[in-house]
Every structure is written in structure tokens, then in C-alpha cells.
N, C-alpha and C positions, 0 to 999 in steps of 0.2 A: 546836203539839201537844206536851204534856209527854213527856219521855223515859220509856221503859218499863224497869222494873227486873226482872231475871230472877234467880230463885233456884231452884236444883235441889234437890229434896227428897232428903235422905240424903247429900248431899255437904258435907263440913265446910267451914266458913267462919267468919271473924270477923264479929260482928254489925254492925260498923261499915260494911260495904259489901256490895252484892249481887254475885252471881257474874258478871253481865254487865249491860250497859245497851244499849238499842236507841234510836237517834235516826235517824229517817227510815229509809233502807235500810242504815245502817251499824250493825254490831254490835261493841261494845267488850267484850272479855272481860277481867275483872279479873286482877291478878297472882295466879297459881295455883301452889300448892305440891303436892308429891307426897304428899298425905295419903291414908291408907288406911282408917282407922277414926276418925271424928270429926276430931280435929286431930293424930292420931299420924302421924308421917312414915315413909315406906318407908326401908329401911336401905341407905345408900350412895348415891353420886352416880348410878350407872347406874340403880338401882331407882327413885330419886326422879325422874329424868328421864322414865323410862317412865310412872310413875304420874302425873306432872304432865300429860303428853300425854294419857293416858287420861282424866283428870279434865276437861281442856279439851274433849276430844271429847264428853263427857257434856253439858257446858254448851252446846256448839255444837248438839248434837242437840236439846236442850230448846228452843232458839231456832229450830229448823227449818233449821239450817245444817249443813254438813259441813266437813271440812278443805279440800275443793275450793273453798269459798267464802272461805277465809282469804287475805288479801292480804299480811299481814306478821306475823311473830312476833318479839317481843323477849324475849331470854334474859338473865337476871341471875344471876351466879354469885358465890359467896364467894371462890373460889380458882381462878384461871385455870390453875393446874397440873392441875386436874381436867377441863380442856377436852376432852382426847382421849377420856376415858371418857364424858363427857356427849355428845360428838358421835357416838360409836359407838352409844350407846343411841338417840339421836335418829335416826340413819340407819336403824337396825334397825326403828324404829317405822314410818317411812314406806316402807321396803322399796325396791322398784324404781320407785316413783312419784316425781314431781318435787315436792319440798316447796316451801312458800311462801317468799317473801323473809324474811330474818332478820337481826337484829343481836344480837351477844353482848357483854355488858358484864361485866367482872370487878371484883373488889375491893369487892363489895357486902355490907353487913350486912343479912341477911334475917331476917324474923320466924320465931319458933318453932324456931330452930336449923336452918332449911332450908339445903341446899347449893345449890339452884337454884330459881328462880322464873321463870315465863313469863307473858306476856300477849299478846293478839293482837287484830287488827282484821279483821273479816270483813264480807262483804256478805250480809245476810240475804236469801235467795232469795225472790222473789215469783213470782206466776203470770205469767211474762213472755210466755207465748204466748196468754193468754186473749183479749187485745184485738186481737192481730194475726192470729189464726187465722181463715181464711175457709172452713174446711172445713164442709160441710153435714152436720149430724148429724140422722139420722132419729129419729122418735118415733112410737110407737104405743101404744095402750092396749087392754087386753083384760080379760075376766072369766074366771077359772078356777073352774069348779064343782067343789067338793070337800066331801064329808061333809055334804051338804045346804046348804052356804053358797056364796055368790057372792063370790069374792075379787078385788078390783080390783088390776090390775097395770099398771105403765108400763114400757116397754122403750125405751131410748134408745141410739143408736149401734150398732144391730145389724149395720150394714154392715161393721163392723170386728171382728166377733166372733171371727174366725179369727186376729187379730193378737196379742191378749193374752187371758188367761182372763177370763171374765165376772165382774162384780162385783155382788153382791146386797146391798142395804142394807135392814136391818130397823129400823124406827123405835122410839122409846120411847113412854112413856105419855102424854107431852104433844104427840104429833105424829101424822102420817100420812105417806103417800108424798110429799106436797108439801113436807114439812119439809126434804127433801134438795135443795131447789132450788139451793143454793150448791155442791153436790157433783156433780150430774148432768152439767152442761156440762163441768166440769173433767175428769172421768174418762171421759166418753163420747167424747172425741176419739180414743181409740185402743182402745176395748174396749166390749163390751156392758155397759150398766148397767141393773139391774133394781131398781125400787122397788115397794113394794106396801103395801096397807092390811091390818093385822091385823083380825080379826073385830070388828065393831062400831066400827071407826075409819074415817074418811073415807067411801069409797064401798063398803066391804065390809059384808056382812050379818052379823048374829049372831042369827038367828031362834031358835036353840035356847038362847041365853043361856049359852053354854059358853066364851066368850072367856077365854083364859088360856094359860099356858105349855104345858099338857098337849096342847092342840089346835094351838097355833101352830107347834110344830116339824113336825107332820105337814102343816100347810098350806104351810109353806115348802118342804118336800120335794115336795109335789104341784105347786107352781108351777114349781120347777126341772125336774121331770120333764116337765111340759107343754111347757116351752120347750126341752127337750133339753139341759139344763145338767148335765153329769156330774161336774165337778170345779171348782166356782166358788170364788172368794174371797168370804168372808162377813163382813159388818160388822153388829154388833149394838149399838145404842145403848141403854143402860139396860135397860128391859124387853126390848128386842130381843136383849140378851145371853142371856137365858133361851132365846129362840127359837133362836138359832144353836147354842148349846150343846146344846139338846135335839135338834136335827136331827143334829148330829155324833154324839151318843150313840146315836141311833136307827139311824144308818147310818154305822158307823165307816169313816173314810177318805173320807167324802163331800167334805169341804172341802179345798181346796188350802191355804188359810190362813184365819185368823180374826182379826178385829179386835174386841176387847172394849172398847167405848167407854163409859167411866164406868159400868161394870157389873161385878158379880162373878158374874152368871149363875146364882145360886142355890148356888154352891159354899160350903162351910163349912169352917173350919179355925180353929185357935187364933189364927193371925195375922190372919185376917179378923175374928174376934170382937174382938180387941184393937184393930183399926183402927176399928171402930164405937164401941168404948168410949172411945177417946182423945178429948181435947178437940178440937173442930172449929176450923179456922182462921177460918171465918166461920160464922155461923148462917144457916139457911134463912130466906127472907123470909116464910114462912108459906104456908098453902094458899089464902088468900083471893086472888081475882083481880079485886078491885073497884078496884084502882089501875091506871090505864092504863100498860101496859108493864112491870108488875111480875109476876114469875112465879117460883115456887121452883126451876124447872129452868134458869133463866138467872141469871147474876150481876147484881146490882142495878146495877153500873156500866154495863151495856149500855144501860139506860134513859137514862143521862146522855150516853153517847157517840153513840148512834144510837136515839133514841126511836121512830122509825118502824119500825125493824126489831124492836125489843123488842115493840112493839104487834103487829106481824105474827106473832110467835111465839104470842102470846095467841090471835089470830084463827085460825091454822091448827089449834090444839088444840081449837077449839070445834066442829069438824065430827065427827059420829059419834053413836052411841047408847049408848056404853059407860057402865057404872056403875063409876067409877074405884075406889070403895071396895071393891067386891066383887073387882075385878080385882087390887087391891093385896093383898088377903088370899090370893088364889090364888098370886100371885108369892111371897109370903113362905112359903107352905106347900110350895113346890117347891124342894127342896134336893138337892145332889149332894155326895158325899163324896170323900175322897182317892183311893179306888180308881177312881172314875169319872174323876177328873182325870187319873190316870195313863194312861187309855186314849186321851186326846187327844194325839197325837204330831205333829200338823201345827204349823207355826210360828204363834205367837199374839202379836199386839201388844196389850199392855194399856195403853190410853191414857186419861188422866184429866185433868180440869181441876184446876189447882193449888188453886182456891178452891171446889171442889165440896163443898157441905155435905150432900148426900144420900148419895153414895157417895164418901167421902173418899179421897184418894190412898193412905193407909195400907191401906185395904181392897183397892184394886186392886193394890197391891204384894203384899199377902198372896195374892191370886189368882195373880199371876205366879210367886210362890215355889212354888205347888202344881204348876205345869205344867212339863213336861219341856223345852219349847222356847219360851220366852216372853221378850219384851222389855217393859220398863216405861218409859213416857215420860209426863212431866207437861207439860201445856200451860200456860205461865205466864199468870197473870192471869185465867184462865177459870173459870167455874163448872161446873155440871152438863152443859152443852151446848156444849163447845168447837167442835164442827162448825158450830154456828150463830153463836156469839159471835165466834170468830176462824177463819173458814173457810179463809182463805188459808194460815195455818200448819197447821191440821189437815189440809188436803188434801196439803200437802207432806210431812208426817210419814207419812201413810198411803201416799202414792204411793211414797215411798222404801222403806217396809217391803215393799210389794207387789213393788217392783223387785228387792229382794234375793232374792225367791223365784222370779224368772223364770230359766229355765234353758235 
């Protein structure tokens, strides 16, 4: 299997190499400098050391790893007379924790006039417990009647609901509750996981023909109220981002945290507009679904890597009665401004596929810039549906985000 190249959007690099490479379970982070804007360097050995470590942390996070996964760091310096200042900044960065193994080499000529450069080797974490876990996870389905419609809901792992906050997953335009099959088992091991069908998708009705963001937010709140979920973690994929944003705006403080997955949720700003106007890294494959395994919401590479799973994405999206054209018009007509963004003060993870042609990374970064407590992360090599295309990494990134909010 060819090695995976990882590039972090917004982090300066020379075009001759990627920020990191993935081979098997090993992650190799390239030589990294203390750049702050493009290829401009921080001022002084201490600041460069700290910035280098910050930049490496961003690379590790993009690959689904942390400093805890790093086995060894190599430090290269121009002048060993600056070792004391470098080492102090290095120690301050890791604080009271135990840093990884390290080697320091002096007398080096470094690119761009840098005083210090570092590289590291890490173990990209995998879902190590998924195959060994023997815990029985309960599952039940129900129908919630709301506003004249029957909303289909699946609940998994409810025997663990008191251990961690419940997680509610809202799907996008190309899916239904079943699209989360690679997430449910992962997250339901230690929390309640709720998936559901928007009106007209999967097993939910849309008798009145009103499916869209205006009613979806109320539907989500009705489901959570029915299940007695007072302060859940919410995930909204693409269209589902409009849903979770709408729910939080209707009931301020409802969500403990929000994951906006490949979605801007209807928010508008100059940054978001510029993100849509900028050239796309890849072009969408079109709206036609007459090629087996080809869909605009998944990167074309999935059809090459895993044709059966790419075909499954197509199949899951076939269930339902929705008029996608009408629904898309309703999504685009539902917008939120900066004032509404400022009212969302819970932690938000803005997660996006590096190759998403529909909601490009620059758009999701623009959303993160609008919010008061947001983190922006790209999933390397993925298109519009990283949760489906690279579920192992997506699950790790979301799990870590949710863990930072546990108190």
C-alpha cells in the first residue's frame, strides 16, 4: 500500500515535501521550522523552539495523533551555544509531562535562516479496542411523533448513558441514520449514541413536504426531549450542520459541544464567501450517480481503494422520498449572521476533508473564525465525507475533541 502524504492547510512548507508521511502505523513528521506566517520565522531561538513544537503539534493532530504518540524527536541546531535557551523553551512546552525520547545535533546549516529544526516519528493511533472489546452494546429503534411526522430514531449503548454525555449524529443530504454505521459501534462503547432520519430520509415521513432546516432543528430537539437528553454532544454532517446550528440557536446552551463536519451550517461572512470563491483543490465528480461507486459527496479515490464501500454509500442514499433539488434550495435560503454566531459559546470542532469540493476547507476555516470557541482540523486525503471515507481517523479526531470537554 503506498505511503500517505499529509499536508496541513495554512501551515507554511516548501513545496518539495509534505508535512508528514504515513506508512503502516508509523507517522514520520518532516523537518519543521518555527514559522509563524507563511515561511516567516519567529524571532529568537526560544520563540522558534516553541513555534516549531506548536507547528509539529498541528501536524500530529491533522494525522490523528498527539505528542503522547511520539516515540522520538530529533533536534537540529545551528549553534550549540543556544542549547540552554532551546532546552528551556522545550521544557516549558511539555511542562510537567514526560517528553518523548530525543537527540540534539548542533553545527547544522538550516534552511530559511532557522536556528532550530525538528522532526519526529510517531505511532498513528488506531481503534485498538474495537476488535478486542467484548462488551455487549444494546440497540433499539423507535419512532418519535412530532409536528405530524414520524421520525425514525436508533439508540445504541444506552446502558452506558450515565458514564459520558450522549452523542447525537445528524446526517447529510446523501445519507440517513445508517450512514453512521462506522461511528455507532466506536462511540457506543461508553456512551449513548443517537442516530435518526431527517424528514423524507430513510424511515422518516415527510407527509407535508416541509423537509428542510426550518423544521429539522425542531425535530432534533423533539427527539432529544423524548429521550430525556438535556445537554448532548451534537454532530452535524453537511446538511446536518444546519440542523444542529438551528437547534442550538432555538435553545441557547442546549448543546454541550458541537462538531461541524464538512458544513458551514448556513453561516455567512466575508471569509466564508472568499472560501467558496477560491479555486477548489479538486472538482466535484458531478451530480450523476450512474457510475458504480461514484458520488459527489465522497472522494473519487474511495472507489479505487474500496469499491464495495463506495457503492454502499450510493445505496444508503437511495432510501427515502426527498426531493433533493427542493431541499437544496431551502438549505441555501437558510442563513445565519455574525450576531447569531456570537451566541454560540459552546466548544465547536470544525472538521473538513482536505479534498472536499462541495464545502472546501477554506469555507470551514471561515466558520471557525466566526465562532468564539472553535478548533479547525482537516482530514488529509478525504473528500466531503471523511467520516465515511476515513472513519478510523475521523473517529479519533472527534473522540479527542469530545474528551477535552469532559470534566
